[in-house]
N, C-alpha and C positions, 0 to 999 in steps of 0.2 A: 550771444555769448553766454555761457552758463555763469552763475555766480561763483565768486572765488570761494574755495573750500578752506578747511583748516590748514593753517600754515602756508597759505597761498595769497599772493598779492596780484594786482592787475597785470604787472609785467609777466609773472609766471603763468598766469591764466592765458595770456596771449602768445607766449613764446616757448613754453615748455610743456611736456607731458610725461606722465609716469607710465612706463610700459609694463613693469612688473614690480612686485614687492615680495620679499621673503623675510621671515623673522624666525629665529630659533630662541626659545626661552628655556632657561635652566633654573629651576626653583628647588631650594633645599635649605633646611636649617634656618639660619638667620640672614640669608642673602638670596638674591636672585640676579640673574644675568640675562642679557639679550645680545644678539648679534643679528644685524639686519643689512640687507642689500636692496637698494632701490635702483632699477634700471631706468635711466632718464633719457629723453630726447629733448635737445635744446636747439633752437634756431641757429645759434652761433657755431655749433659743431657739426661736422659732416656725419659722424657716427654716434649712435647711442653710447652712453657710458654708465658704469656702475658708481653709485655713491654708497659707501659702507660706513657703518657705525657700530660700536659695541660698548658695553659698560657693565659693571657689576655694582649693585647697590647692597649695602650692608646695614642691618638693624643696629642702631647705636643706643637705644633706650633699654 
């Protein structure tokens, strides 16, 4: 078994895999944003599914 990677524990290493990953970055002025989708396969589910996340970070100093 390969070693667990960043953000991965033994359970995930044995029961899940990442099929694809996309990220869009928007950078400008005093902020930047990201929107990402990770397509996952997990033993508990019959079909792969997407996990999505997005956020905007603003400079405050």
